[in-house]
C-alpha positions in Angstrom: 13.1 13.7 1.1 14.3 13.6 -2.5 11.7 12.3 -5.0 9.1 12.5 -2.2 5.4 13.0 -2.6 3.0 14.8 -0.3 1.9 12.3 2.3 -1.5 10.6 1.6 -3.3 8.2 3.7 -5.2 7.8 7.0 -2.1 8.3 9.1 -1.2 11.7 7.6 0.0 13.9 10.4 1.3 11.1 12.6 5.1 11.5 13.3 7.2 8.5 14.1 10.9 8.0 14.9 12.5 4.7 13.6 15.8 3.5 15.0 17.3 1.6 12.2 17.2 -2.2 12.2 16.4 -5.1 9.9 13.5 -7.4 9.2 10.2 -6.6 10.9 10.8 -3.1 12.1 11.5 -1.7 8.7 8.5 -3.5 7.2 6.3 -2.1 9.9 7.6 1.4 9.1 7.1 0.9 5.4 3.4 0.0 6.1 2.9 3.0 8.3 4.6 5.3 5.8 2.5 4.1 3.0 -0.5 5.0 5.1 0.8 8.6 5.4 2.8 8.6 8.6 5.8 11.0 8.6 8.8 8.8 9.7 12.4 9.7 10.2 14.7 6.7 10.2 17.7 7.2 12.4 20.6 5.4 10.6 23.7 5.0 12.5 26.0 5.0 9.5 27.8 8.4 9.3 30.4 7.2 6.8 29.3 8.0 3.2 31.5 5.1 2.0 29.4 2.5 3.8 26.0 1.3 2.7 23.6 -1.6 2.6 25.7 -3.9 0.3 23.3 -3.9 -2.6 21.6 -1.4 -4.9 19.9 1.1 -2.6 16.6 1.0 -4.5 16.2 -2.7 -3.9 16.1 -2.3 -0.1 12.4 -1.8 -0.5 11.4 -2.2 3.1 13.2 1.1 3.7 10.9 3.0 1.3 8.8 6.0 2.1 10.8 7.8 4.9 13.6 10.1 5.5 17.1 8.9 6.5 18.9 11.0 9.1 22.4 9.7 10.0 23.3 10.0 13.6 26.3 8.9 15.7 24.6 7.5 18.8 28.0 7.1 20.5 28.2 10.9 20.8 26.1 12.7 23.4 25.1 15.3 20.8 23.8 12.5 18.6 21.7 11.1 21.4 20.4 14.6 22.2 19.4 15.1 18.6 17.3 11.9 18.7 15.7 12.9 22.0 14.7 16.3 20.5 13.1 14.6 17.6 11.3 12.2 19.9 9.8 15.2 21.7 7.7 15.8 18.6 6.8 12.2 17.8 3.9 10.1 18.7 5.9 6.9 18.6 9.4 5.5 18.4 10.4 2.1 17.2 13.3 0.2 19.0 14.5 -2.9 17.0 17.3 -3.8 19.3 17.8 -6.5 22.0 16.4 -5.6 25.4 18.7 -3.1 27.2 20.5 -1.7 24.2 18.6 1.6 24.0 18.9 2.0 27.8 22.7 1.9 27.4 22.5 4.5 24.7 20.4 6.9 26.8 17.4 6.3 24.5 15.4 3.8 26.6 11.7 4.2 27.5 12.3 6.2 30.7 14.8 8.5 28.9 12.2 9.2 26.2 9.2 9.5 28.5 11.0 12.3 30.4 10.9 14.2 27.1 7.5 13.1 25.8 5.1 11.5 28.3 2.6 10.7 25.5 5.1 8.7 23.5 4.4 5.2 22.4 7.6 3.2 22.7 7.5 0.2 20.3 10.0 -2.6 21.1 10.4 -5.2 18.4 12.2 -8.4 19.4 12.1 -12.1 18.7 11.7 -13.3 22.3 10.2 -10.3 24.0 11.6 -8.0 26.7 12.0 -10.7 29.4 12.0 -14.4 29.8 14.8 -17.0 29.7 15.8 -16.3 26.0 15.3 -12.6 25.9 19.0 -11.9 25.5 19.7 -14.7 23.1 20.2 -14.1 19.4 17.7 -15.6 17.0 16.0 -15.4 13.7 12.5 -16.1 12.3 13.0 -19.8 12.2 13.9 -20.0 15.9 11.1 -17.8 17.0 8.6 -19.9 15.0 10.1 -23.1 16.4 9.0 -22.5 20.0 5.4 -21.7 19.1 4.3 -25.1 17.9 3.7 -23.7 14.4 7.0 -24.7 12.7 6.5 -28.3 13.8 3.3 -28.4 11.7 4.9 -27.1 8.5 6.6 -29.3 5.9 6.6 -33.0 4.9 6.6 -35.9 7.4 10.4 -36.1 7.4 11.3 -32.6 8.6 9.9 -29.2 9.4 10.5 -26.7 6.6 11.4 -22.9 7.0 8.4 -21.0 5.6 10.8 -18.2 4.4 10.8 -15.4 7.0 7.3 -14.2 6.5 5.6 -15.9 9.4 7.5 -14.8 12.5 9.5 -11.8 11.3 6.9 -10.2 9.1 3.5 -11.6 10.3 4.1 -12.2 14.0 6.5 -9.2 14.2 5.9 -6.3 11.8 2.1 -6.6 11.7 1.7 -7.0 15.5 4.0 -4.1 16.1 2.0 -1.9 13.7 -1.3 -2.8 15.5 0.3 -2.2 18.9 1.7 1.2 17.9 -1.6 2.4 16.4 -3.6 1.1 19.5 -1.1 2.9 21.7 -1.3 6.1 19.8 -5.1 6.1 20.0 -5.0 5.5 23.8 -2.4 8.2 24.3 -4.5 10.7 22.4 -7.4 9.9 24.8 -5.5 9.6 28.1 -2.4 11.8 27.5 -0.2 9.0 28.7 2.3 6.9 26.7 3.4 3.3 27.2 5.7 0.6 26.0 4.5 -1.9 23.3 6.4 -5.2 23.8 6.0 -6.9 20.4 7.6 -10.4 20.5 7.7 -12.4 17.3 7.2 -15.6 19.2 3.9 -14.4 20.6 2.7 -12.8 17.4 3.4 -16.1 15.5 1.5 -18.1 18.1 -1.4 -15.7 17.8 -1.5 -16.2 14.0 -1.9 -19.9 14.6 -4.7 -19.5 17.1 -7.2 -21.4 14.9 -4.9 -24.4 14.8 -4.6 -24.4 18.6 -8.4 -24.7 18.6 -8.3 -27.7 16.3 -5.7 -29.3 18.5 -7.8 -28.7 21.6 -10.7 -30.4 19.9 -8.6 -33.5 19.0 -9.1 -32.5 15.4 -5.4 -32.3 14.6 -3.0 -35.2 14.0 0.4 -34.3 15.5 2.3 -35.4 12.5 3.2 -33.2 9.5 1.3 -33.8 6.2 -1.5 -35.6 8.0 -4.1 -32.9 8.3 -6.4 -31.2 5.8 -4.5 -27.9 6.0 -0.9 -29.1 6.0 -0.7 -31.0 2.7 -2.0 -34.3 4.1 -5.3 -34.1 2.2 -5.7 -34.4 -1.6 -8.0 -31.4 -1.7 -5.6 -28.8 -0.1 -2.2 -29.0 -1.6 -0.1 -28.2 -4.7 0.2 -30.5 -7.8 2.9 -30.6 -10.5 1.6 -30.1 -14.0 2.8 -31.5 -17.3 5.2 -28.6 -17.9 6.9 -29.1 -14.5 5.0 -26.1 -12.9 2.5 -26.2 -10.1 -1.1 -25.3 -9.3 -2.8 -24.9 -5.9 -6.0 -26.6 -4.8 -7.9 -25.6 -1.7 -11.3 -27.2 -2.1 -12.2 -27.6 1.6 -15.9 -27.0 1.5 -18.0 -29.9 0.1 -19.6 -27.7 -2.5 -16.2 -26.6 -3.8 -14.9 -30.1 -3.7 -17.8 -31.2 -5.8 -16.8 -28.7 -8.5 -13.2 -30.0 -8.3 -14.3 -33.6 -8.9 -16.4 -32.5 -11.8 -13.6 -30.6 -13.5 -11.3 -33.6 -13.0 -13.9 -35.9 -14.6 -14.4 -37.9 -11.5 -17.7 -39.4 -10.2 -18.2 -38.8 -6.4 -20.1 -42.1 -6.3 -17.0 -44.0 -7.2 -14.8 -42.2 -4.6 -14.4 -42.5 -0.8 -15.8 -39.7 1.4 -13.8 -36.4 1.2 -12.8 -36.5 4.9 -11.8 -40.1 5.0 -8.2 -39.7 6.2 -7.3 -43.2 5.3 -8.1 -42.6 1.7 -6.1 -39.4 1.3 -2.7 -41.0 0.3 -4.4 -42.9 -2.5 -6.4 -39.9 -3.6 -3.2 -37.8 -3.7 -1.6 -40.3 -6.0 -4.6 -40.3 -8.2 -4.7 -36.5 -8.4 -1.0 -36.4 -9.0 -1.5 -38.5 -12.2 -4.5 -36.4 -13.3 -2.8 -33.0 -12.9 0.4 -34.3 -14.7 -1.7 -34.8 -17.8 -2.1 -31.1 -18.6 0.1 -28.0 -18.4 -0.4 -25.3 -15.8 -2.0 -22.9 -18.4 -4.4 -25.7 -19.5 -5.5 -26.2 -15.9 -6.0 -22.5 -15.6 -8.3 -22.5 -18.6 -10.3 -25.3 -16.9 -10.3 -24.2 -13.2 -9.3 -20.6 -12.7 -12.2 -18.3 -11.8 -14.4 -21.2 -10.7 -15.4 -21.9 -7.0 -12.9 -24.8 -6.9 -10.5 -22.5 -4.9 -7.8 -22.8 -7.5 -4.7 -20.7 -8.4 -1.5 -21.2 -10.4 1.7 -21.2 -8.3 3.6 -18.1 -9.7 7.1 -17.0 -9.2 8.2 -13.4 -8.4 8.6 -12.6 -12.1 5.1 -13.9 -13.0 3.0 -12.7 -10.1 2.8 -9.0 -11.0 1.6 -9.9 -14.5 -1.2 -12.2 -13.4 -4.5 -10.7 -14.7 -6.0 -10.3 -11.2 -2.9 -8.5 -9.8 -2.7 -6.4 -12.9 -6.4 -5.4 -12.7 -5.8 -4.1 -9.2 -2.3 -2.7 -9.8 -1.3 -4.8 -6.8 2.4 -4.5 -7.7 4.0 -1.1 -8.5 7.4 0.1 -9.7 9.4 2.4 -7.5 12.8 3.7 -8.7 12.7 1.0 -11.4 12.1 -1.8 -8.9 8.9 -3.9 -9.0 7.4 -4.5 -5.5 4.1 -4.9 -3.7 2.0 -1.8 -3.6 0.4 -0.3 -0.4 -2.1 -2.4 1.4 -4.8 -2.4 2.7 -6.7 0.1 0.6 -8.7 3.1 1.9 -11.6 4.6 -0.1 -11.3 8.2 1.1 -7.6 8.5 2.2 -5.6 6.3 -0.2 -2.2 5.1 0.7 0.9 5.7 -1.5 4.6 5.2 -1.4 6.1 8.5 -0.4 9.6 8.0 -1.9 12.1 5.3 -2.8 14.5 3.9 -0.2 16.7 6.8 0.7 20.5 6.7 0.6 21.7 6.5 4.2 22.0 10.1 5.6 20.5 11.7 2.5 17.9 13.5 4.4 19.9 14.6 7.5 19.9 18.3 6.8 16.3 18.6 5.4 14.9 16.1 8.0 16.3 18.0 11.0 15.3 21.3 9.6 11.7 20.1 9.0 11.5 18.9 12.6 12.6 22.3 14.1 16.4 22.4 14.0 17.9 25.7 12.9 20.4 25.9 10.0 23.2 26.8 12.5 22.3 23.8 14.8 22.4 21.4 11.9 25.8 22.7 10.7 27.2 22.5 14.3 26.1 18.9 14.6 27.7 18.1 11.2 30.9 19.8 12.3 31.0 17.7 15.5 30.3 14.5 13.7 27.2 13.9 15.7 25.2 13.6 12.5 26.2 12.7 8.9 25.0 13.8 5.5 25.3 12.5 2.0 24.8 15.4 -0.4 
């Protein structure tokens, strides 16, 4: 890979094939690559004139792995991928159920070439069920879990970007499933399919809320509970300069500090968990926080046990002192983006390279994985693979 670094991280030596997709599968692969895995991304675009429709370096979830361009409509292209899969511990399939089977790259096709392979399937609905063949996006997957109904003001549910179902319920659960499968395959010598559905991952993320509902400790109306903006002690407030701060003083000892910093006497106030008093307390807090700017509230509250933080935008977040202290955001090819996470004390993760141009690593990638120079040139001549030099 051009501009690549020597892999570093706990997954160094793990080899993975990624069939190109969007959303959670690329984020999963970025995570695994940062941890040291060697990943070849099979991009289907063999036309150097086609691309991602924006500056390549900003497609940051594609960072850290090689791009090999393959025409999966050609038998030689499919065979190329199968040869790569023979050497891999895992392959990631981001398509609807049945697509890879039609291509000749389904689980059974791959297991014939590599019985220890972990075949990770990333979909919204899962591999079966009434909706398995329907199109969808993060918002739809979250909608059927019960979670979306709890997010937003009383009037309407609000899309929480695409970070819950796509990235949390999808990418993170796929990563855990792949790694668990690889560990098991190393012990047993047998591979298996990992069926990662964003619906199920999202529901799992909300497990604690299911417990609250089961205990009749959840009001089934948005903005009516202590975690959904219904309480005065767990929400965001607008400041004098039209910015926002976040307050999350759930525990009584933290709430006491909040009241003290606001200049309020607990003896003059209703009990913290008195739901009936929450609307009036929200209005009171609205007025108090509007008296000072965000920076002034930071001077008063930040670093205390109130559970406080300013609400920052994408331009501000990297420069916050805490994020700067930890170098939580990094610059890759001139683009600011989140750095590798989590952190390892002995085998630190790193970004191996910027997002590659589609097909930039076809020659080098195939050679590194055992194809001869003549084989690569033959595949290029037949149009089975593409290369951007």
